[in-house]
C-alpha positions in Angstrom: 118.8 98.8 127.6 121.4 101.4 126.5 123.6 102.8 129.2 123.4 106.3 130.5 126.6 107.3 128.6 125.3 106.0 125.3 123.2 108.0 122.8 119.6 107.2 121.8 118.3 108.4 118.4 114.6 109.3 118.1 112.4 110.7 115.4 110.6 113.9 116.3 108.2 114.2 113.5 105.3 116.3 112.2 102.8 114.0 113.9 104.2 115.1 117.3 102.1 117.8 118.9 105.3 119.7 119.8 106.5 119.9 116.2 106.1 123.4 114.6 104.1 122.3 111.5 105.1 119.9 108.7 108.7 119.3 109.6 110.6 116.7 111.5 113.9 116.3 113.5 116.2 113.5 114.1 117.3 113.9 117.7 120.3 112.3 119.5 119.7 112.0 123.2 122.1 111.3 126.1 119.7 110.4 128.9 116.9 113.1 128.4 119.3 115.7 127.1 119.3 116.6 123.4 122.9 116.6 122.2 122.3 116.9 118.5 119.4 117.8 116.2 119.1 117.3 112.5 116.2 119.0 110.7 114.3 116.9 108.1 112.3 119.2 105.7 110.5 118.2 102.5 107.0 117.4 103.7 105.6 120.4 101.9 108.0 120.9 99.0 106.2 122.1 95.9 108.9 124.0 94.0 107.1 127.4 94.1 110.2 129.4 93.1 110.6 127.3 89.9 106.8 127.4 89.2 106.9 131.2 89.3 109.2 131.2 86.3 106.5 129.6 84.2 103.6 131.9 85.2 102.9 135.5 84.3 103.6 138.4 86.6 100.0 138.7 87.7 99.5 135.0 88.2 102.5 134.9 90.5 100.7 137.0 93.1 98.8 133.8 94.2 102.1 131.9 94.4 104.0 134.5 96.3 102.2 134.2 99.7 102.1 130.4 100.0 105.5 130.1 101.6 104.2 130.9 105.1 100.5 130.3 105.8 100.7 132.0 109.2 101.9 135.3 107.8 101.1 135.4 104.0 100.4 139.1 103.6 104.0 140.3 104.1 105.0 137.9 101.3 102.4 139.1 98.8 103.2 142.7 99.6 107.0 142.1 99.1 106.3 140.5 95.7 104.1 143.4 94.6 106.8 145.9 95.7 109.5 144.0 93.7 107.4 143.9 90.6 106.5 147.6 90.9 110.2 148.4 91.2 111.0 146.4 88.1 108.1 148.0 86.1 108.9 151.4 87.5 105.4 152.1 88.7 104.2 153.5 92.0 101.0 152.5 93.8 98.6 155.3 95.0 99.1 156.8 98.5 95.8 155.2 99.6 97.2 151.7 98.6 100.4 152.3 100.6 98.4 153.2 103.8 96.2 150.2 103.3 99.2 147.9 102.8 100.5 149.0 106.2 97.2 148.0 107.7 97.2 144.7 105.9 100.8 143.9 107.0 100.1 144.8 110.6 96.9 142.8 110.7 98.9 139.8 109.4 101.6 140.3 112.0 99.1 140.4 114.8 97.3 137.3 113.5 100.6 135.4 113.3 101.6 136.4 116.8 98.2 135.3 118.1 98.5 132.0 116.4 102.0 131.5 117.9 100.4 131.4 121.3 99.1 128.0 120.4 102.5 126.6 119.8 104.1 128.1 122.9 101.0 127.6 125.1 100.6 123.9 124.1 104.3 123.3 124.7 104.1 124.4 128.3 100.5 123.2 129.0 98.7 126.5 128.9 96.0 126.0 126.3 93.3 128.2 127.8 95.0 131.6 127.0 95.8 130.3 123.5 92.1 129.6 123.0 91.4 133.2 124.0 93.9 134.3 121.4 92.1 132.3 118.8 89.0 134.3 119.2 90.9 137.5 118.5 92.6 136.0 115.5 89.3 134.8 114.2 88.0 138.4 114.1 91.1 139.4 112.0 90.3 136.5 109.6 86.7 137.7 109.3 88.0 141.2 108.6 90.2 139.9 105.8 87.3 137.8 104.4 85.0 140.9 104.3 87.6 142.8 102.3 89.1 140.2 100.0 86.6 137.3 100.1 89.3 135.0 101.6 90.2 134.2 105.2 93.8 133.0 105.0 95.3 133.8 101.6 94.1 137.2 100.4 95.6 138.4 97.1 94.9 142.0 98.1 98.2 143.6 97.2 99.0 143.2 93.6 101.5 145.0 91.3 100.1 148.5 91.0 98.4 148.7 94.3 95.3 147.1 96.0 92.9 145.1 93.9 89.8 145.5 96.1 87.4 148.4 96.8 87.1 149.1 100.5 83.6 148.5 102.0 81.7 151.5 103.2 82.1 150.4 106.8 85.9 149.9 106.5 87.0 152.3 109.1 84.3 151.2 111.6 85.0 147.5 111.0 88.8 148.0 111.3 88.6 150.0 114.6 86.1 147.4 116.0 88.6 144.6 115.4 91.5 146.6 116.7 89.7 147.4 120.0 88.6 143.8 120.4 92.1 142.4 119.7 93.6 144.9 122.1 91.4 143.7 124.9 91.8 140.0 124.3 95.5 140.1 123.6 96.0 142.0 126.9 94.3 139.2 128.8 96.3 136.5 126.9 99.5 138.3 127.7 98.7 138.4 131.5 97.5 134.8 131.4 100.8 133.6 130.0 103.6 136.0 131.0 102.5 136.2 134.6 101.9 132.5 134.9 104.5 130.8 137.2 104.6 127.6 135.1 105.2 129.6 131.9 108.1 131.4 133.6 109.6 128.2 134.9 109.5 126.7 131.4 110.8 129.7 129.5 113.1 131.9 131.6 116.7 131.1 130.8 115.8 128.7 128.0 117.5 129.2 124.7 119.4 132.4 125.5 121.1 134.3 122.7 123.2 137.5 122.8 123.0 140.0 119.9 126.4 139.2 118.5 125.7 135.5 118.3 122.2 136.0 116.9 123.6 138.1 114.1 126.3 135.6 113.3 123.7 132.8 113.1 121.6 134.8 110.6 118.7 135.7 113.0 116.3 138.5 112.3 112.9 139.6 113.7 111.6 139.1 117.3 114.2 136.5 118.1 116.9 139.1 117.3 115.2 141.9 119.1 114.7 139.8 122.2 118.5 139.9 122.6 118.3 143.6 123.1 119.2 144.8 119.5 116.6 147.2 118.2 116.7 146.2 114.6 113.5 146.5 112.5 113.4 147.3 108.8 110.3 149.5 109.4 112.6 151.8 111.5 116.2 151.3 110.1 115.2 151.1 106.4 111.7 152.6 106.4 109.4 151.6 103.5 105.8 152.6 102.9 105.0 155.4 105.4 106.3 153.8 108.5 108.6 156.8 109.0 105.4 158.9 109.3 103.8 157.1 112.2 105.1 156.8 115.8 105.7 153.4 117.2 108.3 151.6 119.4 110.4 148.6 118.7 110.1 146.3 121.7 113.4 144.6 122.8 114.4 142.1 125.5 117.6 141.8 127.5 118.2 138.1 128.1 117.4 136.8 124.7 115.7 133.7 126.1 112.4 132.0 125.4 110.6 134.3 127.9 112.0 137.5 126.3 111.0 136.3 122.9 107.4 135.9 124.2 107.4 139.4 125.8 108.6 141.0 122.5 105.8 139.4 120.5 103.1 140.5 122.9 104.5 144.0 122.9 104.7 144.0 119.1 101.0 143.3 119.0 100.3 146.5 120.9 102.6 148.5 118.6 101.0 147.1 115.5 97.6 148.2 116.8 99.0 151.7 117.1 100.2 151.6 113.5 96.8 150.4 112.3 94.9 153.2 114.1 97.2 155.8 112.6 97.0 154.4 109.1 93.2 154.1 109.2 93.0 157.9 109.7 94.9 158.4 106.4 92.7 156.2 104.3 90.5 158.1 101.9 88.0 155.6 100.4 87.1 157.9 97.5 90.6 158.0 96.2 92.1 155.4 93.8 93.7 152.2 95.3 95.5 151.0 92.2 97.3 152.1 89.0 97.4 149.9 85.9 100.4 147.7 85.8 101.8 146.7 82.3 101.5 143.0 81.3 105.2 142.8 80.4 108.3 143.8 82.3 111.5 145.2 80.9 114.8 143.3 81.3 116.5 143.8 84.6 116.3 142.8 88.2 114.7 144.1 91.3 114.3 143.2 95.0 112.2 144.1 98.0 112.3 143.3 101.6 109.9 143.8 104.5 109.8 143.1 108.2 107.5 140.1 108.5 106.2 138.5 111.7 109.3 136.3 111.8 111.9 138.7 110.6 113.4 140.0 107.4 111.8 138.6 104.2 113.3 139.4 100.9 112.4 138.6 97.3 114.8 138.9 94.3 113.4 138.9 90.8 115.4 138.7 87.5 113.6 139.5 84.2 114.7 138.9 80.6 111.7 141.0 79.5 108.3 139.7 78.6 105.3 138.2 80.5 107.2 136.0 83.0 110.2 136.3 85.3 113.4 134.5 84.4 114.2 133.8 88.1 112.5 134.3 91.5 114.4 133.8 94.7 113.2 134.2 98.2 115.2 134.7 101.5 114.0 132.3 104.2 113.2 133.9 107.6 113.0 130.4 109.2 116.0 128.6 107.9 118.4 129.9 110.6 115.9 129.2 113.3 115.6 125.5 112.2 119.3 125.0 111.7 122.1 127.3 113.0 120.1 128.5 116.0 118.9 125.1 117.2 122.4 123.7 116.7 124.0 126.5 118.7 121.6 126.3 121.6 121.8 122.6 122.2 125.6 122.8 122.1 125.8 125.7 124.5 123.2 124.8 127.1 121.4 121.7 128.5 118.2 121.3 126.4 116.1 118.3 127.5 113.6 116.5 125.4 110.9 118.3 127.4 112.5 121.6 126.6 112.9 121.0 122.9 109.2 121.8 121.9 109.2 124.9 124.1 112.5 126.1 122.5 111.1 125.5 119.0 107.9 127.3 119.8 109.8 130.3 121.3 111.7 130.7 118.0 108.4 130.5 116.0 109.8 129.2 112.7 107.5 128.5 109.7 108.0 125.1 108.2 106.6 125.9 104.7 109.2 128.7 104.4 111.8 126.0 104.0 109.8 123.9 101.5 109.3 126.3 98.7 
């Protein structure tokens, strides 16, 4: 048997219940302390960016959102925005308000799904099951509007491809009220639980300066106390016309990251309620987008559930893009952040899944 001072190497793979999706790690342990972690991606690699170069502008809508199954709508929205900028077209006002609703519904669904990762890692499955019931209502809402539960293809270049059902306002507010009630109970069941606090308080602490140097955005950055959110600092759509707060933490640890996500759910519900008031079902939701794009380049970025997502498109003119490149939200979380934290504090093998879950990376975001 290896001595206490020697290192043991283990494989922490996608079959492990503590792994955040289809990804693996090679871990070096000294006793039960993780001293080094090497990410092993590639389980989902399908070459989407290259595939988009061989498909038309409209066909690429169904490619754009497959980089993160947990929060696909921000991705399809960003793609539509970039193509609209390239083609110099503007979606109708109705479509912009709807995209805000779509984006916030996706953010909430992602945060609710995250409770399974963090809840399972600390042994609190019951509140996570409650969260699933709320997420299910959001998926049903998407299915009624788009015909699809997970991937939606709602936002396309030019606006929104669907006609809103007559009961849109009623359905949306019903879901919002239900989610608000359930999410509140889940929040209490987790954040006030002594076991949850014992497993998360002080774990994986980051300060703002370090987080920025490591390339962090989103809830993980805001948990450090830095109020940086694209919806506020670089407003797009009509986010500057609605009132909402940007939740921040103070310690930047796993517990603060959890607090920030639950508070973001409440703020997203506020945004949806305000946006619903602005929707006028009788007005157009889409303008016609040309089949070809002029030569040039464009980019768009949005504040997704995991942070800043950006897409860059280069066109040589014609029916297809010359190059499509996406900025990963999760790459820093899987690499620079994990490496920094296990070097700066004692992270045990029992802590490692909790730490990963608190960062909430999306494995397909790497394999694109």
